[in-house]
N, C-alpha and C positions, 0 to 999 in steps of 0.2 A: 660383915662388912669390914673393910680395912681402912675406912675413912679417907680413901683416895690415895693411899700409899702405893708406891711402885710395886708391881707384881713381883713375887719372889724370884721367878725365872729370870726376869730382867736384872734383878739385883745380883744374881749369881753369874750374869753374863752369858746365859744360854743363847747360842747363836740361833737366829731365825732362819729356817731353811729357805734357800733361794727358790723362786718359782720356776717351774719347768719351762723349757724353751720349745717352740714349734720349729723343728728343723727339717730340711730336706736337701738332697744333693742334686745338682742340676748342671747341664751344659748351657752356657750363655750363647745367645745368637749374636753373630757379628752385626755391627750397625748396618752394613750394606744389605745384608739379608733381611734384617728386621724392617728396614725402610721399604724395600721392594715388596715384601709381603704385606706390610701395612697399607701401601698404596693400592694393592690388589683387593684387600679386604674392606677398605673404607666404603665402597659403594654398596656393600651388603646391608648396611644400616638402613638404606632407603628402599630396599626390596620389600614388597608386602610381607609383613610378619617380622621384619627385621627390628622394628622399633620395640617389639615386646621382649627382646633378648637383653641380657645383662652382658655388655661387651667388656672384654678385658683391656687393660692399659698396655699398649704396645711396648712401653718402656720397661714393663715387668715381664715380658715374654721370656720363657726359658724352656728347656727340654729336660724334664724331670728324669733322673736316674733312679732315685730312691726317696720315698717319703718316710720320715722317721716319726713325725707327729710330736707328742709331748715327751721331751727328753730331759733327764736330770743334768743340770749344768756340770756336775762333778764328773760326768763321762765325756765331756767335750774334748779334753786334751787327749784321751785315749782314742776317741773317734778320729780326731785330726791325724794322729800318728798312723792309724790303720788306713785311712784314706790316702795318706801320703805314700804308703807302701804300694797301694794299688796303682797310683799315678806313676810311681817310679818304675813299675813293671809293665807299663802300657805305652804304646807309641801312637803318634797322631794318625788319623785316618779320615777319609772323606765321608761326607754325609750329604743327603739331598732330600728336600721336601717334595712331596707329590704336588701336582699341579691342579688337583681336584680336592674339594673339601669333603668331609664326611660328618656323620653325626652318631652319637652313642645312644643307647637306650635310656641312659640317665639324663638326657637332655643337654648334651655338650656338643657344640659345633667346633670341629677341629680340622686340621690338615695333618695327615700322617707323614712319616718319613718313609722313603723307599727302604725295604728290608736291608739290614746291614749286619753281617756276622760280627764285625768289630764292635759296633755299638751294643749289640746284644751281650757280647762277652764282657764289655766294660760295665754294663748295668748289673750283670751277674756278679762280677768281682766286687763292685761297690756294695751290693746286697750282702755278700759274704763277709765283707769287712764290718758292716753294720751289725750283723748277727754275732760276729766274733767279740764285739765290744759288749754284747749282752742286750742289744736293742732289737726290737722286732722289725722285720722287713716284709713287705708284701710278697705273697706267694703266687699272685696271679701272673700269667704270661706277660712278658714285657711288651708293651705296645707304644712306642715312642710317638709323640704328637705335640703339636702346638695348639693350645686352646684359644679360640677366637672369642667365644661367647657361651653363655649358659642360659637355658630356658628358665622361666620363672615358675615356681611351684610345681616342678616336675613335668611341665608340659613338653611336648616334643618340639624339636627344632623344625620350623617350616621347611618343606622340601624346596620351595622356591628360593630360599636363602642358600641352601646347600648347593643347588644347581647353578646359582649365579656366580659362584666363585671361579675365577680363571687365574690361577696363581702363576708366578714366574717360575722358571726352571732354576730355583734357588739351591745352590750347592756351596759347600765350604769345607774347610779342614777343621776337624775337632782337635784342638790342641790342648785341652784341659777341661776341668770342671771345677765347681765351687760348692762350698757348704754355705747354705743360706738360712737365715732366721726369718720367720714370717711373723709380722705384727698384724693382727687382725684390725681392720679399719672400723670406724663407727658406722652408723646407719647411712647406707647409700655409698659407702666408700669401700674399695677393694683392699686387699692386704698390701702391706708395705714390706719389701724384702731388704734385708741387710746382709751383706756378705761377711761371713766370719773368717773364711780361709779360702785360698785358691790353690789348685793343684795342677800344675802343668804336666802333660804326658811327656816323660823324658827317656823312655827306653829307646835304645838304639834300634834302627831298622834292621831287618834281616838281610 
């Protein structure tokens, strides 16, 4: 026992490692698109089976390009530089959400985007930048979507809920992406997202 003395490591000034950050790269939805989709999705909560789902907060909706997970804060500056290079070599392009909802085997209710070569290429470039920094990037085929809700305890999303969605013909120009930090919420609360950096697409058109 040291009688309550200060631990030797603190006496010597040994730095305490910063905790890892939960990061991901995403395209934000314009307010007009988000509001139109929110209005179309709101009635789904009242469809039989809708009350059993955990609904996402529309203010936090985003289109994920790459999920990084637990990240060493010391790598953030390098990551920002790599993502900036991707944005500087990419130009704005159009995107459109489908008008019908879908569901995944893992119990996710979503609406997918109409296939886009530009969006797929941007996601691939972002994943390449992530790997170049030394971070892992998902290897699964890219399937861009907006998540409305998740089923509880792995249950399937009711077909009635999926079939009741009649979305707007929502389209917009993707002009950039952001690096977000995810703060997990407490019991009954969803994650909170904080933007760490923004990356406008600035390459000149052909």
